[in-house]
C-alpha positions in Angstrom: 147.1 72.1 -101.7 148.1 69.8 -104.6 150.2 66.5 -104.5 152.3 64.8 -107.1 150.3 61.5 -107.0 147.4 60.0 -105.2 149.8 58.0 -103.0 151.5 61.2 -101.9 148.1 62.8 -101.0 147.2 59.6 -99.0 150.6 59.7 -97.1 149.8 63.3 -96.0 146.4 62.6 -94.7 145.9 61.5 -91.1 144.6 57.9 -90.8 141.5 59.2 -89.1 140.7 61.1 -92.4 140.9 58.0 -94.5 137.8 56.7 -96.1 135.9 54.5 -93.7 136.1 50.8 -94.4 133.9 49.7 -91.5 132.0 46.5 -91.4 134.6 44.3 -92.9 137.0 43.9 -90.0 136.8 41.6 -87.0 138.2 44.2 -84.6 138.5 48.1 -84.7 142.3 47.6 -84.4 142.4 45.8 -87.7 140.5 48.8 -89.4 143.0 51.2 -88.0 145.9 49.1 -89.0 144.4 48.9 -92.6 144.2 52.8 -92.6 147.8 53.1 -91.7 148.8 50.7 -94.5 146.7 52.7 -96.9 148.2 56.0 -95.6 151.7 54.8 -96.6 150.5 53.6 -100.0 150.8 50.0 -99.2 148.5 47.8 -101.1 146.9 45.1 -98.8 144.3 42.4 -98.7 142.2 41.5 -95.7 142.1 37.8 -94.7 142.6 36.7 -98.4 143.3 33.0 -97.6 142.9 30.3 -95.1 145.6 27.8 -94.4 144.8 24.3 -93.1 146.9 23.4 -90.1 145.4 20.0 -89.2 143.5 17.4 -91.0 141.2 14.7 -89.7 140.1 11.4 -91.3 139.6 11.5 -94.9 141.6 14.7 -95.3 138.9 17.0 -93.8 140.5 20.2 -92.4 140.0 20.3 -88.6 142.0 23.5 -87.9 143.0 26.4 -90.0 144.6 29.8 -89.8 143.6 33.0 -91.7 146.2 35.7 -91.3 144.7 39.3 -91.1 146.5 40.9 -93.9 148.5 40.1 -97.0 150.9 42.7 -98.6 151.4 41.5 -102.2 154.4 43.8 -102.9 156.3 42.2 -100.0 154.8 38.8 -100.3 154.1 39.1 -96.5 151.3 38.0 -94.3 150.6 40.0 -91.2 148.7 38.8 -88.1 147.6 41.5 -85.7 146.9 40.4 -82.2 145.9 43.0 -79.5 144.9 40.4 -76.8 146.7 40.7 -73.6 150.1 39.0 -73.9 149.0 36.2 -71.5 146.1 35.3 -73.9 148.1 35.0 -77.1 149.5 31.5 -76.6 146.9 30.0 -79.0 147.6 32.5 -81.7 151.4 31.9 -81.3 150.8 28.2 -81.7 149.0 28.7 -84.9 151.7 30.9 -86.2 154.3 28.3 -85.3 152.3 25.7 -87.1 151.8 27.9 -90.1 155.6 28.5 -90.3 156.3 24.8 -90.0 153.7 23.8 -92.7 154.3 26.7 -95.0 158.1 27.7 -94.7 158.1 29.4 -98.1 155.6 32.0 -96.8 156.6 35.0 -94.7 154.4 36.1 -91.8 155.0 38.9 -89.2 153.0 39.1 -85.9 152.1 42.5 -84.7 151.5 42.3 -81.0 149.5 44.6 -78.8 152.6 46.5 -77.5 153.8 47.0 -81.2 150.3 48.2 -82.2 150.1 50.6 -79.3 153.5 52.0 -80.1 152.4 52.5 -83.8 149.3 54.3 -82.5 151.4 56.6 -80.3 153.8 57.3 -83.2 150.8 58.6 -85.2 149.1 60.4 -82.3 146.2 58.1 -82.4 144.3 56.3 -79.8 142.1 53.3 -79.9 140.7 51.1 -77.2 142.3 47.8 -78.1 140.1 46.0 -75.6 137.0 47.0 -77.5 135.5 44.2 -79.5 
């Protein structure tokens, strides 16, 4: 079977057939999310930059936030969180602080329920509780 472009070929492959990128992600869900972005021909960067959120004396950064993905074509950061909803309070606080300090940057949070729906849509399963 031939495809018009490499992107077309990538779109027709199931994410589980994508080249493994293991070893560079903090959680298996991030690897699967990266495979889905690649499947749809979306260029992405993994944790490309860390944003300071708080500074101590002498300007030393005391708290920072590093979004999981950056999609250059959309100028969009994506934060994937598959923790149980009751445990995402800290992450939500960091995202709010990020939005306050860097209003010119766009960020989307993909929560567990959204990620699970995405997996179902692609007939995939992944244990989001696995670390």
